[in-house]
N, C-alpha and C positions, 0 to 999 in steps of 0.2 A: 489309634485310640476312641471309644467309642464314644458316643456325645447321646442320651436319649433325648428325644423329643416327645411331646405331645402337640399340645398345639403351637409350642413357638419356633421361633425360627434360629437358625445359629449362624452366629456371624464371626469372620474369621479376618482382623485386621490385622494387615502390617503398619508399618510408620507411616506408607503416602495411599495403601489401596486397601482393600476388601472383597471377599467373596460373601457373600449372604446362601444357604440355602433351607429349604425348605423342603417336607416331605408332597409327598402328594396325597390325598387325602381320599380318591377314590379310582376307580381304573376306568380311564379312556384313552380316546385315539388321539396324537396330538398330530396335527398338520405342520409338514416342513415345507415352504415353498420357497423353489427357487425360481430365475427366468425362466429355464426349460421344463421342469417338473417340478411335482406335488409326491414327496415322501408321508407314511402314516405311521407313524411311532406308535404303539399300545403303551401307556403306564401303569403299571400297578401303583396301590396304596402303600409299597416299600418302597418305590421309588424318589428321587430327588429333583426336584428342579433348584439349578444353582444360577446365582446370577455373579458378574465378578464387574468390581468397577476400576480397571486395572489403572485409575491413575485417580484415585478416591472419589469423594462425591459427598453426596448426601443418601442416607440410608433410605428415603421415603421411596424416590422412585427406584431402587431395589425391590424392597417390599411391593408396591406396585405393579412389576412385570411381574414376580413370583404368582400375583394373584391372578393378574390375568392371565396366566397361564396356566394353573391347577385349580381355579375358581372359575375364569372366564372358559376357557377350554382356544385360548387369542392363540392363533397359529404363530409358529416361527418365520421369518423372512430372512433368509442367507441370501446376502448379495454375490455377485463375480468377481472374481480375485483384483478386478482392478477395478471395480469401482469407486468415486473420487468420497462418497460417502462414506467407508470404511474405515476413513481417518476421522470421520465427527462422531461417532458411535461412544458415547461416555462407559453406558452400560450394555453385554451381553450376557445371551441367557442361552445354557444348555439342561436338557430333561435327560434322567435316564436311569438305570440302576445302578450304572457307577462312572464318576465323568473323571475326566484328568488335568488338572489344569497345564497350560501349554506357554511361554511370552514369546516363542519362534510365530506363532501361526499372525494371520493377519484378522481383525477384528470383522465380528461379522458374515467372512467368506467359508464357514465348514459346515455342511448341513451333519455331517457326522457327529452326533451328539454325544458319547464320549470325552469330546474336547471342547474345550474351552480356553479362550485367549484371554489370561491374567499377565499381572508383571511378573519381573522376576522376584522379588520379593515371596511370591506366591505361587513359582511356575514349581512343577512336581510334585505336586500334593494328588492325590488318589483319595476323591471322594467316593464311599461309597454308600448306597442306603440298607437297613437291614429293618426288620418287624417295627422295631421301635426309634431307628432315630438314625442318627450318620456316621459312619466310621471314618476318618481319617487317617490314612498313611502318606509319609513317616508321620510320624509326632510330631506337632508344628509346636514347636521348642521355642523359636522368636517370638509369634504372632501374639496375639490375644484373642483368643476362644469365648465367647460368652453367648448364653440363650438370653434370646431378645424376645418378648412379646408384643407382637405386631401383628398388624391385618388390616383389613379394610369393611368397615363397616356400613351395610346397605342403611339406608335412613328409611323408613318406612311415614309415609305421608296420611 
C-alpha cells in the first residue's frame, strides 16, 4: 500500500513495537562506520530513513534519530556481532531506497542498509521510498499506520 508523505513521517505501530519512516529531504552521502571500515552511501530525495523500536518506547527519540540522519547528516555506527552494547540498543536506524524488516538479526550489527531489526509482529515488511512517500508490502493489515507531523525546529536567538 502506498502512503503519500509531505513533511510528515509514517508511523507503523504494532501492539508492542513500532517503525517510523521519514523521507530523505535532499541528496547527500551517508557514512556508515564499523570498527574496521567506513562505507558511504548516497541517499536521494526519494529514499527513506527508518527507525525501528523492537520493544516499543517513546516516539520522540525515533524522530530525533531520523532528523539526526536526514537533516544533520549524522553517520550510522555499526557494532561487531559480539558487542555487549547491542543488547541495550532500543532504537535502530536504516536508510536507503528499500528497507526490509527482520526479527532474526542482532540490533546495530548490520552495515547493510536494506535490513533493519524489528519485532516479530513487524518482521517481513518491505518499505520502499517513491517520489511522494512510502510503499509498504505486504499490506500491514493488523498494524496501525498513521502519518504524524513531527520534527525538530531549531530556535533562533
